[in-house]
Every structure is written in structure tokens, then in C-alpha cells.
N, CA, C and O of each residue as an XYZ file, in Angstrom:
320
protein
N       0.838     -1.237      0.037
C      -0.040     -0.004      0.009
C       0.974      1.267     -0.006
O       0.859      2.182     -0.821
N       1.844      1.222      0.859
C       2.633      2.485      0.914
C       3.494      2.776     -0.338
O       3.966      3.899     -0.508
N       3.691      1.807     -1.179
C       4.391      1.892     -2.481
C       3.384      2.502     -3.525
O       3.810      3.141     -4.487
N       2.085      2.302     -3.326
C       1.067      2.642     -4.313
C       0.399      3.981     -3.714
O      -0.489      3.947     -2.862
N       0.875      5.034     -4.202
C       0.397      6.278     -3.580
C      -0.701      6.782     -4.398
O      -0.694      6.690     -5.625
N      -1.733      7.365     -3.664
C      -2.954      7.901     -4.528
C      -4.288      7.609     -3.677
O      -4.444      6.758     -2.801
N      -5.165      8.507     -4.151
C      -6.419      8.500     -3.376
C      -7.278      7.143     -3.611
O      -7.998      6.605     -2.770
N      -7.071      6.763     -4.778
C      -7.926      5.357     -5.040
C      -7.340      4.290     -4.183
O      -8.094      3.563     -3.537
N      -5.952      4.135     -4.131
C      -5.495      3.038     -3.366
C      -5.758      3.363     -1.825
O      -5.840      2.420     -1.038
N      -5.880      4.567     -1.417
C      -6.117      4.868     -0.100
C      -7.548      4.541      0.327
O      -7.748      4.090      1.455
N      -8.607      4.762     -0.579
C      -9.970      4.421     -0.478
C     -10.155      2.885     -0.251
O     -10.844      2.401      0.646
N      -9.400      2.138     -1.246
C      -9.611      0.721     -1.007
C      -8.971      0.182      0.377
O      -9.539     -0.673      1.057
N      -7.884      0.696      0.683
C      -7.215      0.320      1.869
C      -8.160      0.642      3.089
O      -8.290     -0.182      3.994
N      -8.787      1.795      3.100
C      -9.655      2.146      4.284
C     -10.794      1.174      4.156
O     -11.090      0.580      5.193
N     -11.452      0.916      3.127
C     -12.665      0.069      2.930
C     -12.428     -1.414      3.543
O     -13.316     -2.093      4.059
N     -11.168     -1.770      3.405
C     -10.961     -3.176      3.823
C     -10.604     -3.295      5.339
O     -10.234     -4.370      5.812
N     -10.723     -2.179      6.074
C     -10.550     -2.320      7.627
C     -11.723     -3.035      8.173
O     -12.876     -2.903      7.760
N     -11.309     -3.854      9.199
C     -12.285     -4.675      9.792
C     -13.029     -4.133     11.044
O     -14.177     -4.480     11.324
N     -12.294     -3.256     11.778
C     -12.957     -2.765     12.959
C     -12.424     -1.225     13.203
O     -11.523     -0.685     12.561
N     -13.129     -0.684     14.198
C     -12.592      0.740     14.368
C     -11.204      1.033     14.741
O     -10.655      2.037     14.287
N     -10.552      0.173     15.589
C      -9.205      0.319     15.811
C      -8.270      0.257     14.637
O      -7.392      1.103     14.472
N      -8.477     -0.793     13.793
C      -7.748     -0.787     12.507
C      -7.971      0.354     11.551
O      -7.102      0.781     10.790
N      -9.227      0.828     11.648
C      -9.591      1.955     10.736
C      -8.870      3.208     11.251
O      -8.264      3.916     10.446
N      -8.908      3.513     12.560
C      -8.081      4.723     13.090
C      -6.607      4.649     12.645
O      -6.040      5.676     12.273
N      -5.949      3.418     12.674
C      -4.657      3.174     12.365
C      -4.457      3.615     10.871
O      -3.568      4.388     10.512
N      -5.385      3.035     10.041
C      -5.483      3.148      8.530
C      -5.524      4.628      8.315
O      -4.721      5.120      7.522
N      -6.368      5.371      8.937
C      -6.571      6.767      8.684
C      -5.262      7.492      8.745
O      -4.876      8.267      7.869
N      -4.583      7.179      9.873
C      -3.214      7.878     10.000
C      -2.405      7.614      8.912
O      -1.832      8.568      8.386
N      -2.221      6.280      8.389
C      -1.436      5.942      7.297
C      -1.857      6.548      5.950
O      -1.043      6.857      5.079
N      -3.130      6.689      5.844
C      -3.655      7.213      4.606
C      -3.563      8.692      4.434
O      -3.440      9.206      3.322
N      -3.627      9.418      5.622
C      -3.445     10.883      5.571
C      -2.058     11.281      5.354
O      -1.804     12.394      4.892
N      -1.085     10.388      5.677
C       0.239     10.703      5.254
C       0.483     10.534      3.685
O       1.133     11.325      3.000
N      -0.150      9.363      3.223
C       0.092      9.052      1.822
C      -0.540     10.036      0.873
O      -0.011     10.355     -0.192
N      -1.712     10.512      1.309
C      -2.414     11.455      0.290
C      -1.990     12.927      0.317
O      -2.390     13.714     -0.541
N      -1.144     13.299      1.354
C      -0.921     14.766      1.636
C      -0.261     15.432      0.452
O      -0.278     16.660      0.364
N       0.311     14.688     -0.446
C       0.942     15.327     -1.640
C      -0.025     15.346     -2.834
O       0.445     15.691     -3.918
N      -1.219     15.041     -2.763
C      -2.201     15.088     -3.753
C      -2.598     16.566     -4.072
O      -2.282     17.468     -3.295
N      -3.261     16.794     -5.168
C      -3.704     18.161     -5.559
C      -4.718     18.571     -4.593
O      -5.267     17.721     -3.893
N      -5.021     19.873     -4.497
C      -6.113     20.206     -3.608
C      -7.477     19.625     -3.871
O      -8.214     19.161     -3.001
N      -7.755     19.704     -5.250
C      -9.062     19.117     -5.596
C      -9.157     17.579     -5.249
O     -10.193     17.154     -4.738
N      -8.219     16.832     -5.485
C      -8.066     15.388     -4.966
C      -8.225     15.256     -3.502
O      -8.910     14.317     -3.094
N      -7.684     16.070     -2.659
C      -7.767     16.138     -1.205
C      -9.148     16.457     -0.877
O      -9.687     15.817      0.026
N      -9.861     17.468     -1.563
C     -11.122     17.718     -1.201
C     -12.170     16.598     -1.572
O     -13.109     16.337     -0.820
N     -11.966     15.966     -2.744
C     -12.796     14.836     -3.166
C     -12.653     13.670     -2.110
O     -13.637     13.028     -1.740
N     -11.380     13.431     -1.647
C     -11.117     12.379     -0.699
C     -11.709     12.637      0.727
O     -12.159     11.727      1.422
N     -11.671     13.999      1.120
C     -12.255     14.276      2.407
C     -13.704     14.154      2.268
O     -14.337     13.669      3.206
N     -14.358     14.572      1.114
C     -15.886     14.273      1.122
C     -16.177     12.831      1.194
O     -17.210     12.498      1.774
N     -15.426     11.946      0.696
C     -15.637     10.491      0.533
C     -15.553     10.049      2.104
O     -16.414      9.432      2.732
N     -14.341     10.506      2.557
C     -13.996     10.075      3.991
C     -15.062     10.429      4.921
O     -15.451      9.632      5.776
N     -15.597     11.717      4.768
C     -16.806     12.180      5.691
C     -18.098     11.263      5.507
O     -18.839     11.016      6.458
N     -18.303     10.809      4.309
C     -19.436     10.108      4.039
C     -19.361      8.659      4.676
O     -20.328      8.132      5.226
N     -18.296      8.153      4.566
C     -17.972      6.664      4.996
C     -17.727      6.616      6.397
O     -18.288      5.678      6.963
N     -16.957      7.465      7.199
C     -16.425      7.192      8.297
C     -16.522      8.312      9.383
O     -15.855      8.219     10.414
N     -17.378      9.404      9.144
C     -17.561     10.626      9.896
C     -17.776     10.281     11.373
O     -17.188     10.939     12.232
N     -18.630      9.230     11.717
C     -18.856      8.908     13.003
C     -17.635      8.313     13.813
O     -17.558      8.355     15.041
N     -16.789      7.814     13.060
C     -15.612      7.138     13.746
C     -14.344      8.153     13.909
O     -13.287      7.733     14.382
N     -14.483      9.366     13.538
C     -13.477     10.330     13.467
C     -13.240     10.773     14.958
O     -14.227     10.965     15.667
N     -12.098     10.928     15.412
C     -11.858     11.558     16.694
C     -11.384     13.060     16.295
O     -11.157     13.357     15.122
N     -11.260     13.929     17.306
C     -10.903     15.314     17.065
C      -9.527     15.410     16.430
O      -9.237     16.350     15.690
N      -8.664     14.407     16.733
C      -7.382     14.417     16.084
C      -7.410     14.077     14.499
O      -6.574     14.541     13.723
N      -8.327     13.329     14.154
C      -8.417     13.032     12.640
C      -8.991     14.216     11.968
O      -8.571     14.549     10.860
N     -10.008     14.931     12.623
C     -10.403     16.203     12.025
C      -9.347     17.224     11.858
O      -9.252     17.884     10.823
N      -8.487     17.371     12.955
C      -7.295     18.256     12.905
C      -6.421     17.861     11.793
O      -6.006     18.782     11.090
N      -6.063     16.660     11.502
C      -5.235     16.165     10.572
C      -5.674     16.389      9.120
O      -4.902     16.663      8.201
N      -7.079     16.234      9.012
C      -7.580     16.529      7.736
C      -7.566     18.067      7.374
O      -7.354     18.478      6.234
N      -7.803     18.834      8.418
C      -7.757     20.293      8.212
C      -6.338     20.799      7.747
O      -6.129     21.694      6.928
N      -5.403     20.049      8.432
C      -3.958     20.467      8.079
C      -3.715     20.149      6.589
O      -3.063     20.926      5.891
N      -4.242     19.001      6.099
C      -4.053     18.634      4.751
C      -4.730     19.453      3.749
O      -4.159     19.777      2.708
N      -6.040     19.829      4.052
C      -6.872     20.495      3.181
C      -6.869     22.022      3.171
O      -7.157     22.697      2.183
N      -6.509     22.513      4.389
C      -6.524     23.949      4.584
C      -8.021     24.373      4.931
O      -8.377     25.550      4.875
N      -8.809     23.410      5.266
C     -10.192     23.754      5.617
C     -10.359     23.929      7.076
O      -9.472     23.404      7.749
N     -11.276     24.533      7.702
C     -11.518     24.598      9.128
C     -12.210     23.244      9.495
O     -12.817     22.585      8.651
N     -12.087     22.879     10.764
C     -12.712     21.600     11.293
C     -14.215     21.766     10.954
O     -14.805     20.758     10.565
N     -14.903     22.943     11.062
C     -16.420     23.054     10.788
C     -16.639     22.765      9.322
O     -17.584     22.062      8.962
N     -15.720     23.333      8.411
C     -15.838     23.043      6.976
C     -15.775     21.528      6.688
O     -16.621     20.980      5.981
N     -14.757     20.878      7.253
C     -14.541     19.376      7.047
C     -15.900     18.647      7.400
O     -16.489     17.879      6.639
N     -16.308     19.006      8.674
C     -17.584     18.318      9.064
C     -18.716     18.627      8.178
O     -19.574     17.753      8.051
N     -18.845     19.709      7.565
C     -19.919     20.022      6.664
C     -19.963     19.471      5.183
O     -20.965     19.457      4.468
N     -18.660     19.004      4.837
C     -18.484     18.633      3.505
C     -19.433     17.402      3.075
O     -19.442     16.375      3.754
N     -20.184     17.533      1.993
C     -21.020     16.458      1.500
C     -20.763     16.040      0.323
O     -21.428     15.129     -0.168
């Protein structure tokens, strides 16, 4: 996974997680992998991430996403 960088591989990796603990660990890995993507790719990824896993986010994940996208925590939470 770490050798295949990109939002599509990140999405597949996240979808394969079996429980909340592995998902949280995967989110950390994925956020590192996608940080070099274009702003539009990051925004689309953030929208997808919100739709799929919003309830599992901790405040730390929201903060990491805001660092990547330049959006505020409130803006990240509202993305649809």
C-alpha cells in the first residue's frame, strides 16, 4: 500500500479495515500518503471520507484533515 500512492488506493485500503481500531490506524497511514495530492483530489477524498467514516473520527483525525486540506474543522464536518 505504501508503495502505491494515491487517493484510489487509499480508499480501497480504508474500506478493507475490519474494525474501528484498525480503521483509526489506517486513517493515520492514509492521511500521510495522500498529503501530496492536488487540492481538488484532497477535497474529493475528504468528502468521501466524511460520508464513509464521519462517526468514527476523533478530534485528532479532524485536525489532521484540516492540516491537509486547509479547511477548518467545521468546513470538514460539513462537506457532503
